[in-house]
C-alpha positions in Angstrom: 102.7 203.0 199.0 100.9 205.0 201.7 102.3 205.5 205.3 99.3 203.4 206.8 100.2 200.5 204.4 103.8 200.7 204.9 103.0 200.2 208.6 100.6 197.2 207.9 103.7 195.2 206.0 105.9 196.0 209.2 103.3 194.8 211.2 103.3 191.7 209.6 106.9 190.7 209.4 108.2 192.4 212.4 106.7 190.0 215.1 108.5 186.8 213.4 111.7 188.6 213.4 110.9 189.2 217.1 110.6 185.6 217.8 112.5 183.7 215.3 112.3 180.2 216.7 108.9 180.3 216.9 108.3 181.7 213.7 110.7 178.8 212.2 109.0 176.4 213.6 105.3 177.9 212.8 107.0 178.6 208.9 107.9 174.6 208.9 104.7 173.7 210.0 103.3 175.6 207.2 105.2 174.2 204.5 104.4 170.9 205.6 101.2 171.0 204.5 102.5 171.7 200.8 102.9 167.7 199.8 99.2 167.1 201.0 98.2 170.0 198.9 100.1 169.2 195.9 98.9 165.8 196.0 95.1 167.0 196.2 95.8 169.2 193.3 97.3 166.3 191.1 99.7 168.5 189.1 103.2 167.5 187.7 106.0 168.6 189.4 106.4 171.5 186.8 103.2 172.8 186.7 102.9 172.7 190.8 106.5 174.2 191.1 105.6 177.2 188.9 102.2 177.9 189.8 102.9 177.6 194.1 105.8 180.7 193.3 103.5 182.4 190.3 100.3 182.6 192.7 102.1 184.0 195.9 104.3 186.7 193.8 100.8 188.8 194.3 101.0 188.9 198.2 104.7 189.1 198.2 105.0 192.1 196.2 103.3 194.3 198.5 104.9 193.4 201.3 108.3 193.7 199.3 107.4 197.4 198.7 107.0 198.5 202.4 110.1 196.8 203.0 112.0 198.8 200.4 110.1 202.3 201.3 111.3 201.5 205.3 114.9 200.4 204.2 115.7 200.6 201.0 116.4 198.2 198.0 118.4 195.5 197.8 122.2 195.9 195.7 122.5 194.1 192.5 125.0 191.7 193.8 122.8 190.1 196.4 119.8 190.1 193.8 122.1 188.0 191.6 122.6 185.6 194.8 119.0 185.6 195.4 118.4 184.4 191.8 120.7 181.6 192.1 118.7 180.7 195.3 115.8 180.5 193.8 117.2 178.2 191.1 118.2 175.9 193.5 114.9 176.4 195.2 113.0 175.2 192.3 115.7 172.3 191.4 114.8 171.1 194.8 111.3 171.0 194.1 111.5 169.3 190.8 113.9 166.8 191.7 112.2 166.0 195.0 109.2 165.7 193.3 110.0 163.1 190.4 112.3 161.2 193.3 108.9 160.7 195.4 107.2 158.4 192.4 110.8 156.5 191.6 112.5 156.0 195.0 109.2 156.2 197.1 108.2 159.3 199.6 109.9 157.8 202.5 113.7 157.7 201.6 113.3 160.6 199.5 112.1 162.7 202.5 114.7 161.1 204.1 117.5 161.8 201.7 116.4 165.5 201.6 116.3 166.3 204.8 120.1 165.6 205.5 120.3 169.4 205.5 120.2 169.2 209.3 123.9 167.8 208.7 124.6 169.8 205.5 123.8 173.2 206.0 125.4 173.4 209.4 128.6 171.8 207.8 128.4 175.0 205.0 128.0 177.2 207.7 131.0 176.2 209.4 133.1 175.7 206.3 132.2 179.2 204.7 131.5 181.3 207.6 133.5 179.7 210.3 130.6 179.2 213.1 131.1 177.0 215.5 128.8 174.2 216.2 127.9 173.1 219.5 128.4 169.9 220.9 124.9 169.4 221.9 123.9 169.5 218.3 126.9 166.9 217.3 125.6 164.8 219.8 122.1 164.7 218.4 122.2 164.5 214.7 122.4 160.5 214.8 119.1 160.7 216.8 117.8 163.5 214.5 118.7 161.1 211.4 117.5 158.0 212.7 113.9 159.8 213.6 114.2 161.1 210.0 114.3 157.7 208.8 111.6 156.2 210.7 109.5 158.8 210.2 109.9 158.7 206.2 108.5 154.9 206.6 111.7 153.5 204.9 111.6 150.4 206.9 107.4 150.1 206.0 106.2 147.2 203.2 105.6 148.9 199.9 107.9 152.2 200.3 109.7 151.3 197.1 109.2 153.3 194.0 109.5 152.6 190.1 113.3 153.3 189.2 115.0 153.4 192.8 118.5 154.0 191.5 117.3 157.3 189.4 115.5 158.3 192.3 118.0 158.1 194.7 120.4 160.2 192.3 117.3 162.8 192.3 117.0 162.7 195.6 120.4 163.3 196.5 120.6 166.4 194.2 117.3 167.8 195.6 119.3 167.6 199.1 122.2 169.1 197.9 119.8 172.1 196.0 117.4 172.2 199.3 120.9 173.0 201.5 122.3 175.2 199.3 119.3 177.0 199.3 118.6 177.2 202.8 122.3 178.6 203.1 121.9 181.3 200.9 118.7 182.3 202.2 120.0 182.6 205.3 123.2 184.5 204.7 121.6 186.8 202.5 118.7 187.7 205.0 121.5 188.5 207.5 122.5 192.0 205.9 118.6 192.8 206.3 115.9 193.4 204.2 114.5 189.9 203.7 111.4 190.1 202.4 112.7 191.8 198.9 115.7 188.8 199.0 112.6 186.4 199.2 110.5 187.8 196.3 113.5 187.6 194.4 113.7 183.9 195.3 110.3 183.5 194.6 110.6 185.1 191.3 113.5 183.4 190.2 112.2 179.5 191.2 109.0 180.6 189.2 110.9 181.0 186.2 113.0 178.3 186.5 110.4 175.9 187.4 108.6 176.7 184.2 111.6 176.6 181.6 112.7 173.5 183.2 109.7 172.2 183.8 108.4 172.5 180.2 111.6 170.8 178.8 111.7 167.8 181.3 108.4 166.6 182.9 105.9 169.1 181.2 104.2 172.3 182.6 100.2 172.6 182.0 99.3 176.0 181.6 95.9 175.5 182.2 95.5 172.6 184.5 92.0 173.2 185.8 90.1 175.5 188.0 90.3 172.6 190.8 93.9 172.2 190.5 94.7 175.9 190.7 92.5 176.0 193.5 94.8 173.7 195.6 98.1 175.1 194.4 96.6 178.3 195.4 96.3 177.4 199.0 100.2 175.6 198.4 101.0 179.3 197.6 99.3 180.8 200.5 100.4 178.2 203.0 103.9 177.2 201.7 105.4 180.1 199.5 103.8 182.9 201.5 103.0 182.1 205.2 105.7 179.1 205.2 108.8 180.0 203.6 108.5 183.7 204.4 108.3 183.0 207.6 111.7 180.7 207.5 113.2 183.8 205.2 112.3 186.0 208.5 113.5 184.2 211.1 116.5 181.9 209.4 119.0 184.8 209.3 118.4 185.5 213.5 119.2 181.9 214.2 122.2 179.6 214.3 122.6 177.5 211.5 121.8 174.3 213.5 118.8 175.4 215.4 117.3 176.7 211.8 118.2 173.3 210.3 116.6 171.4 213.0 113.4 173.3 213.5 112.9 172.4 209.8 112.4 168.8 210.6 109.1 169.6 211.4 108.2 169.3 207.9 108.3 166.0 207.8 106.7 165.6 211.2 103.9 167.9 210.3 103.5 166.0 206.9 102.7 162.6 208.4 100.3 164.4 210.8 98.5 166.1 208.1 98.7 162.8 205.7 97.2 161.0 208.3 94.4 163.8 208.9 93.8 164.8 205.7 94.7 161.9 203.2 93.4 159.3 205.6 96.9 157.6 205.7 97.8 155.7 208.6 101.2 155.9 209.9 103.0 153.4 211.4 104.2 152.9 215.1 107.7 153.2 213.4 106.8 156.5 212.0 105.4 157.7 214.9 108.2 157.1 216.7 110.3 158.7 214.3 108.3 162.0 214.6 109.1 161.9 218.7 112.3 161.1 218.2 112.8 164.3 216.3 111.0 166.4 218.3 112.8 165.1 221.7 116.2 165.3 219.4 115.8 168.7 217.9 114.7 170.0 221.7 117.8 168.5 223.1 119.8 170.4 220.3 118.0 173.5 220.1 117.0 174.6 223.7 120.0 175.0 225.6 122.3 176.7 222.6 120.0 179.4 222.5 120.5 180.2 226.4 
């Protein structure tokens, strides 16, 4: 890799590290596009999870190589941790997508986003990171906002197997929270792009293997589906989760967890704009409550 290409990759990642809160918020909004794009693709959970990671690799590899030239590689132990994080990410994607049909999109979204509590608690228990009182006061309002935004109280929100769907959604929440915790923790040692590349590669392999046995992976889903999944790879995996990976090590755990709640808010808005879905007054109120509570929980804590 030439010096010019190294400078270009640095120019891509450095702005995100200088403005972590803004990068986290933008990344969460990019990730929110994934659900709409996967819906448009019509792909199965295993197929969508595999292709969104596989198609992201050609874009991530040059960025990771540029970082490696500038800062060196990551040690073997850390690669092992990122592989585990990737497996957890794949588990979250597969379980959550299955839970949507089983318990409904609303409740599955609510359960997965309890990460706003689990991730800071993991940071408190493992890393002894203190949680400000302002965040603790905001948590009930954040959770109520997620419940309302998820449309849990709307008619017809149930799925075809509520009990199994609840189990899958809870397992997805645990995988998601552990993935976010490891992504943030490993990124604190620097070289986050290389770590995220290993996460994505691991998630692709696990999605292929587990998806093939559990829900099936279509190796040739058709050009239309591949096109939509390529957009998922671009917006969700590269622009979205890479921004999150760059920003989260530079933020307190509770700040990152709250900013990620922009994902369900963005999903509601995009669902209305792209899919013609009509969010109810309660869902819109939930989005407003998330934004207001999130502002209260994070703005003062950064002063």
